[in-house]
C-alpha positions as CSV (number, residue, x, y, z in Angstrom):
1,X,23.5,-80.2,-206.3
2,X,21.3,-81.3,-203.2
3,X,18.9,-78.6,-203.8
4,X,18.8,-79.2,-207.4
5,X,17.5,-82.7,-206.5
6,X,15.0,-81.3,-203.9
7,X,13.4,-79.0,-207.0
8,X,13.7,-81.6,-209.8
9,X,9.9,-81.6,-210.3
10,X,9.9,-77.9,-210.6
11,X,12.6,-78.1,-213.5
12,X,11.9,-80.8,-215.7
13,X,8.3,-81.1,-217.3
14,X,6.3,-84.0,-216.3
15,X,8.6,-85.3,-213.3
16,X,6.4,-85.1,-210.3
17,X,7.8,-84.4,-206.4
18,X,8.9,-87.1,-204.5
19,X,10.3,-87.5,-200.8
20,X,13.7,-88.3,-200.9
21,X,15.1,-90.1,-198.1
22,X,18.9,-89.4,-199.3
23,X,20.9,-87.0,-201.6
24,X,24.3,-86.5,-201.7
25,X,27.0,-85.2,-204.3
26,X,30.8,-86.3,-203.9
27,X,33.5,-84.9,-206.2
28,X,37.2,-85.6,-206.5
29,X,39.8,-83.9,-208.7
30,X,42.3,-85.8,-210.9
31,X,45.6,-84.1,-209.9
32,X,47.4,-84.6,-213.2
33,X,44.6,-83.7,-215.4
34,X,42.8,-81.5,-213.2
35,X,39.5,-82.7,-214.2
36,X,36.6,-83.0,-211.4
37,X,34.5,-85.7,-211.2
38,X,31.1,-85.6,-209.6
39,X,29.0,-88.5,-208.4
40,X,25.0,-88.0,-207.2
41,X,23.1,-90.3,-205.3
42,X,19.8,-90.1,-204.7
43,X,17.2,-92.3,-202.7
44,X,13.6,-92.8,-201.8
45,X,11.5,-95.1,-199.6
46,X,8.5,-95.0,-202.3
47,X,8.2,-97.2,-205.3
48,X,9.4,-94.8,-207.9
49,X,12.6,-94.3,-209.5
50,X,14.8,-91.1,-208.5
51,X,17.3,-91.2,-211.4
52,X,16.2,-87.8,-212.6
53,X,16.8,-86.4,-209.2
54,X,20.2,-87.7,-209.0
55,X,21.3,-86.4,-212.6
56,X,19.5,-83.1,-211.8
57,X,21.9,-83.2,-208.7
58,X,25.2,-84.1,-210.8
59,X,24.3,-81.3,-213.4
60,X,23.6,-78.5,-211.2
61,X,26.7,-79.5,-209.0
62,X,29.0,-79.2,-212.1
63,X,27.4,-76.0,-213.4
64,X,28.1,-74.6,-209.8
65,X,31.5,-75.8,-210.3
66,X,32.0,-74.2,-213.7
67,X,30.7,-70.9,-212.3
68,X,33.4,-71.1,-209.4
69,X,36.4,-71.6,-211.7
70,X,35.5,-70.1,-215.3
71,X,37.2,-66.9,-213.9
72,X,40.9,-68.6,-213.7
73,X,39.9,-71.3,-216.2
74,X,38.2,-70.1,-219.4
75,X,38.3,-73.5,-221.0
76,X,36.5,-75.2,-218.4
77,X,33.7,-77.3,-219.9
78,X,31.0,-80.2,-218.8
79,X,31.9,-83.2,-220.4
80,X,28.9,-85.5,-219.7
81,X,26.2,-86.4,-217.4
82,X,25.2,-90.0,-217.2
83,X,23.0,-92.6,-215.3
84,X,25.5,-95.1,-214.1
85,X,23.4,-97.5,-211.5
86,X,19.7,-97.5,-211.0
87,X,18.0,-99.9,-208.7
88,X,13.9,-100.0,-208.1
89,X,11.2,-98.3,-209.6
90,X,8.6,-99.4,-212.4
91,X,12.1,-100.8,-214.7
92,X,13.7,-102.6,-211.7
93,X,17.9,-102.3,-211.6
94,X,19.9,-101.6,-214.0
95,X,23.9,-100.7,-214.6
96,X,25.9,-98.7,-216.8
97,X,27.9,-101.3,-219.2
């Protein structure tokens, strides 16, 4: 996931390279359902938003987990990718309802 955040501008058209000051991906497993939740965070000291970098990190981390479990869990699926919170950048702060 972290490498994906760094390479977002190579993967997504019209995304420009950014100097990232922090990228992190954390995961948790629900013991009952077996679901895995991944949360990615990206930061920069620049004036632009880094939501695409964070979402790219989360997406590739999910694909990586899928690749690791597909042999033992044939029905594995990636359910959703969503922006939860954003601060800074041209459009300002935002939080998912």
